[in-house]
N, C-alpha and C positions, 0 to 999 in steps of 0.2 A: 504494500500500500504506500502511496506517496503522501508525504506530508504537505498539506496546503496551508498557506499563510492567509488567514482571513483578515480582511480590512475591517478594523473595528472603528467605533466612533471616536475612541480616544487614541490619538497618535501624538506623541509617543505612548507606548503601552504602560499601564500602571506598574507592571513588574519591573520595567526598566527604571521608572521613577523611584520606586521603593528602594532600589539599591543605593540611592543617593541620600536618603534620609533615615531617621530612626524608626518611624512608624507612619501609619496612614494618617494619623492625626497631625503629625508635624508636616507631612506633605501638604495636607489641606491648608494648614496655617500658613506655611511658606508660600504656596501658590496664591492664596487669597490676598496675602499682604502685597506680594509683587504685582498681582493683577490690579489692585487699587492704585499702586504707584504708576503703573503703565496707563491706566485710565486717567489719572491726574495729569500725566505728561501730555496725552493727546488733547485733553481739555484746555490746557494752558498754552498750546502751540500758537494760537492767534494773539495771545496777550504779549508774547515776546519776553516772558519772564526767564525762561531757560534754566531754572534751578532743579528741575526733575531729571532723573536719569532716563534716557531713551531706551527702547527695547534693545537688548544685547545680541539678538539674532535676527537675521532677515527671514521673514515668515510671510506666507501667503494667508495666514489666519488673520481674521479681523477682530476676533474677540480677545480681550486682555488676558483672560484665564488660559486660553490656548497658547498664547504667546509666552505666558509665565511657565507653563508646562514644558514648552520647547526650550526655554532658557535653563530650566532645571535639568533637563535631559542632556543639554550641551555643556553642563558644569559651569555655566556663566553665573548662576545664582546658587549659593550654598547655604546650608543651615548653620547658624551661629548660635552657640549656647549662650543663653542670657542668664546673668547672675542677678537674682532678686536682691533688691536693696533691703537692708535690714531695717525693720521698723523700730520705733522708739521703745516699744515693749521688749523686743529682742535685745536691744542694746542694754536696757536696764536689767534684764534677767542675766545677761552675760557678766555684768559688773558686780552683781550681788553674790 
């Protein structure tokens, strides 16, 4: 039997994207955050502000989320661990 590659709705495939992040949840968070940045970039183009980062891949996709997934697949966008700032209660408990 020959193996066929089916064209799915999601390109790049989820399995390829999951290799680049810790979990499905971090993939969703990373892609959504980048899609909002891309959307903001496209919205401010006419204003001439130029402080947003443009898409890092050339894509035929028109939707910001699809572009974000392509950037993640191309290793242009990577997940960065965020360190939570200690609250005042944590600082007080640490000194006691």
